[in-house]
N, C-alpha and C positions, 0 to 999 in steps of 0.2 A: 749390617751385615746380612748377608744372605745366610737363607734358613740352613743351608745345609753345614754350615759352621757352627753352628748354634747345636748340634749334636755332639760337638765335642770339647771336651777343656781345652780353653784358648789360654795362648800365652801373649799376651798384649800388653807393650809399653808404648804410651803415646807421646811421641816426640814431633818434632815440626815438620820433618821429610815423609818418612813413611811410616806406617804401622805394620808390623808382621805379626801372622799368625802360622802355625804350622802344626802337624800331625801326622801320624803313621797309619797307612792302610795294609791291608794283606790280602788281597782276594784272590780266592780260588780260580784254577784253571778249569775247564769242562774238561778236559783229559788230562792227566800226568801229563809234563812236557818233559821230552828226553832228546839230548844232542849226544853228538858222538863223545867215547870215553865214557858213556854210563854217569853221566850228569843229568838227574832227574830234581824236577819239583812239582807239588802240587799245587802252592800258592806264589804269588807275587807281592812280596812286601817293596813299600815304595813311600817316601815320603814325599806330603803335598805341602807345598806354601803358599799364601796367600800374601800380600802386599798391598795396602791401601793408599789413598790420598784421598780425602774428601770424599764423595759421595763412588769413585773409583777404585775397584780391585782387581788386582790379576792373580792371575793362579800358575803356579809350576809344579813339576812332578820332577822325581828322580828315582827310579827303581833301583832297588838295590841286588846285586849281580855278584855271587859269591867267587865267580873267575876272577874279577879285579879286586875282591877283599875289601869291599867297602858296604858297609851295614848301614841299615836306618838307626840304629843304635850311635853309630859313629857319627854322621850328618848330624843328629838331634844333640849330641852331646858337642860337635864344633860349633852348632847357633846355638844354643845356648850361652855358651862360653862368649859370644861375640855378635850376641844379639842386639845389642846397643849399637855397635860399631855399624852393624848392615842398617839401621832404622835412621841413624843420623844423617845418611847421604841425602842429597837433593838431587832426586832423579827426574833429570830433565833432559837426558840421553842416555838410553840403554848400552851404546857402545859403551860409553865413560863408565858406565855401573858397573859393567861386565868386567872393565881393568881393575876398577875398586875391588870388585869381590876378588877377582883373580890372585890379588896380594893379599888378600884378607884372607882366604882359604886356599893356599898355594898347593897344600897337598890332596884337596878332596874336589876332584871337580865335576864329582856327581853332585854334589850341593851347590858350587857355583852354577850348573848348570839349571837347575831348578828353580834358583833364584833369579837368573837373567830370563828365563822363563816368563817370570812372573813380572819382570821389568818390563820387558815386551808387550805382553799382554797388557799391563797398566798403562804404557805408552800410548800402544794402538788406542786403546778408550779414550785417552785424552786428547788424541787426535781425531777421535771420531771414525777411525780406517781400518778395515781388517789389515792383518798382518803383509798379506802377499801384495796389497793396494798401497801398502806403507813401503815396499820395496821396489815399487815400480813394475810390477810383473803384471801379466794378465792370464785371468781364470778363461778356461776354453773347454770345449767338447773332447778334445782331444791330449787330453793329460795321461800321463802313466798310469796305469791300472796296477790295484793292489793286488799282491798275489795273498795267497793263504796256506799256511804252515801247517804240514804233517811231521810230529814231530817222531824220532823213533821208536818203533815198538815191534811187533811182531809183523811179519808181511803182513797175515790175514787182518791184523786190526788196523795197519796203515790202508789197506784199501776199504776197510769199513768208513774210516774216517773221513777218507777221502768222496767215496759216494754218499757220505750221509751230508757231505757240504758242496753241492756243484759251485764248482766255480772255474773261469776261465783261464786262472793260473794256479800252480801250487807251486810252493816252495818245499822242497823234500829235505829234511834232515837225514844225513847220511854218515857214517862209521862201523855200518854192521858188518860180519863177515863175509858177506856176499852181496854188496850195493848192486851192480850189475843185476842180478837177478831181481831184486828189489823192484828197480825201476823198471826192468820188463814187466814186472808182474801187474806193478801199476799202470802200465802204459798200456794193459789189454782191458782198462775198464774206463778209459777217457782218451779223447782227442787234445786236452788240453794242453797249455803250455808247462812244461817241467823248468824249475829253478832247482839247483843242486845246493847245498851247501854243506863241505864235508866240516866246518868249524875244525880246521886245523889237523884232522882226523886221518890223513894220507900220507904215506911215505913218497919219495918221488917215484921209485919204481912202482907201486900202487897208481897214481894218479897217472903216470904215462902209459899204464896197461888198461885204467878203467873209464879215462877222458875219452877215448873214441868210441867207446861201444857205446859211452850217454850220447855221445852226438848221432849215434846213428837212431837212437829211442827217442829224438826230438828235443833234446835238454837244450835250454838255450843258453844259460850260461852256468858257472863254477863260482862259489863263494869259498874263499879261503881253503884251498887244496891242502897247503901245505904248513909246517909250524911257522910259527909268526915269526920267527928269525932265520928260517931256512931260506935267506935270499938266493944263495949259489944253485939251490935246486929249483927256486922261481923260476931264475935265468933261463933255467934249461926248458923248464914246462913252457914257459911263455914263448919261446921258439916253436915247437913242436905242440903246444895245444891246437886243436880245431876249435875250440869253443872260448869264447870270453872269460877272462880270468880275472875274478873282483876281490879287490884286498878289505879283508874287515878285522881282523886280528891285528894284522899286519899295518893298518891305518888308524890309528886312534885318536892322536893330536895334529896339529896344523903343520908341525915338521917332518910328520911322515908323508904329507902329499908327496912331496919331490921325489921321496925314496922309492915311492912304487912305478915310476913311471920306468919304462923296461922291463919290469916285472910282472906286472899287470894292467890289464885292458881298462880296468876301472877301480873305483873304489867305494866303499859302502862307507858312509858318515852316519856316526851315533850321536844324536845330540847329546845323552847321557853321558859317554866316554870322553867325547870332544871337550865338555863342559861348557856346552850351551849352543845358542841360536847364534851370538855373535861369532864366534870362532867358525860355525859350519859355514856362515855365509863365507868367510874368507877362504874356508878350505876349497867350497865351490869355485871360486875366482880362480883361483890356485889350479887345482884339477882341470879347468878347461882350458887354462894357458898353454898347461902340459899334454894336453889331447887326450885326456883319459876319460871315460864316461863315469857319470855319477848315478850312485844310488844311495836314498836313506832308508836306513835300516831301522828296524824296533828293536826295542830291549822289553818287551811285553808290557808297553807302556799301556795306561787308560786314557779313556775317551781326553783326557786334560794332554797328556803327552803327546797324543796321537795326531790331537788337533795341530799342536804345532809343527809335526812332520807334514802335515796336510797343506800349511799354507808355503810349503818350500814345491809343491808339487808343478808350478811352471818352470821350474828350474833344475828339474831333474830329469834323467834319461830313465830311471826305475824306482820304484818304491818296494817297499815293504813295511808297512803301516796298519799290520791286524791283530795288534795288542786286544782290542776291544772285541774283534771276534774270537779269539781263544780263552775269555778271561769269562768266569761265569754272573760277573757283576758289572754292570756299569754305574756311574759314579755321575755322570752328566751327560748332557745333550748338545748336539751343535756338531756334531759327524755323523755322516752318515755312508753306509756300504750298498752298491747295488750292483752284482754281479762284477763286481771288482773295479767299480766306478765310484771314486770317492767322491761325497759334496760337502761342501761349508755351509754356514750360514754365511750373511751380508752385515752380521754384526761386529761390532769394533773389536779390534785384538785378537784373542783366538775366537772368539765368536762363540764361546760355551755358554751354556745355563746350567744352573743345577735340579735337582730333581728336587 
């Protein structure tokens, strides 16, 4: 077993199919992370899982997000209650494994996502192929570049954060009393692309007034401008917005994709929210059939969860996978960032190794 896991108390039951281990992490952010409505955190708690068969071990991660009311403690409780059932499944196909997990933990998509990710990592190692190759996609030099997120703070501190991290694309969290002034001030210090994430923080009237001004300031797109259930407002905004609008809180699971057509120009898929790699692949197919652009986003995952996002790059139009850049500690190697360009190893599965 990898030395990284020897540092922690293991919960191991050896059965014929797989061996499961899991533990909690709580990595600090480099800077306190704040989004709209005053939601701030200094650390990112997460559940890490490992599934082993013989010499192969796959890893998965699920960050805990207060907004969705799922804690690491709840995930550990659910996993402990059904650990033997998780381990008894003969993992020969990750998609079948996801269906099994989905029925085993119907109310905990975060936990299902972590186990599904570990299952895909394990399967890729057993097949001796990186996930993106397993999915018949090609790596190239022209894949979407990763943005770098600037959380809400005073305008002066947001400028300082931006200048401290020169980057070709910034994702700016908004929801301040004067969002236009904020973007105007940031624009004075860089020619980089801006993406704006309102996290459902605007009313329709605010969005109608703000978005045209942001378009003039070189903003590329807007994420979740209105409340997640304000479909009437989104219909109006969709028709009038000069910028592409991407659903985040309004697009959580597979069934939400079709709802977004005619209300948003694209969707932001989060592996943790949608319950893993397996449903995310189906969401991409559905979005493409509806003419929706595809972004995959971060929930401040470490290298483990971010590497999983990275393997989707050949299928995406935009990506926000900067969790490892925002966290003060790294728990693995195998994922690189260079001025927005993401690099993976050619190792099988997720392609990560531990320190």
